[in-house]
N, C-alpha and C positions, 0 to 999 in steps of 0.2 A: 906848923900847919902841915897836916897830910899829903900826898902827893896821890894823883888817882893812879891806876894800874894801866899800864898800857897794854892792850890789848891787839896781838895781830889781825889782820882780816880774816885769816880762815880760822880764829877763835870766837868771832862773832856768831851770832845766831844766823842763821840765813833767814832772808826775808820768804816770806809767806810764796808758797810753789817752789821756791826754787828747788827744794831739796822733798817735796811731797810724791806719795807716791802716785804712780802713772792711775789716770783717771780707768774708773774700774767698765770692764764692758758693758754691753747692753744685758738684759736678762736674756735667757735664753726660752725661746718659744713654748707657748704653754701646748703640750701635747691634745690634740684634738678630742680626748676622751675626758680630759679635765676640761677644756675649752664647752663641748657641750650641756655638759654640769653647769659651768658658768651661767651659758645662754639659757638655761631651762631648766630654773631652781626647782627644788620639790616643792610638790603644789600639797595641804594638807587643806581637806574640806572639815569644817566646821560650821557647829548650827548655834555656837554663841557666839555674839560680841567681842566677848573679853578673853582670853587664849594666853598661856602659858609656853615659852620655849626654852629647853635648856639644852638645845643642840643635839638632841638623840641621847644626851646624856653619859656617864660614864666618863672614863680618863679623855675621852675625845670629845667631851662637849665642850658647853660654854657656862657660865652663870646662870641660874635660873630667871629670866625677864617675863614681865607681863606686859602684855599690848593689850590695848583698849579702842578696837575699829571706829567707835562714834557713829560718824554718819556713813563712814567710808563702807564697803563691803569684803575689803581686805585688807593685810597688814601683812608687812615686811620683815622680817628680823634683823634688827642691825649689827647682830653678828656673825650668823650662815647666810643670811638672805631668804630662808624658809619661808617659804608665803603661806598665809592661815586664809583661806579664800570662806565666804560667808555660804553654804546651801543653797545654789542657786542665783548666786551672784555674778558679776561680769569675770570674775577669775574661777570659777566653779569648771573644772573639764568637763563636767556629766553635762554640761550646760550646752 
């Protein structure tokens, strides 16, 4: 019959949290220039209810996605928060 190895207390795995790294600090505050952009997303005025967004394309863009406004007069890109507003609609800045 095989005997179980005997482990010393200091050789055993620590319980969760005992040797965990310290909790991360809160995220740094968002600079005012970036916060203003987040509070006021870019609005693109369009004349059709079907629109495509690629986040301005290039290396900094996102995959091209298509949106259909259906009965609404605007739609927001789920990747970059850009708003596509139907000309003359409630989100049209010229209105």
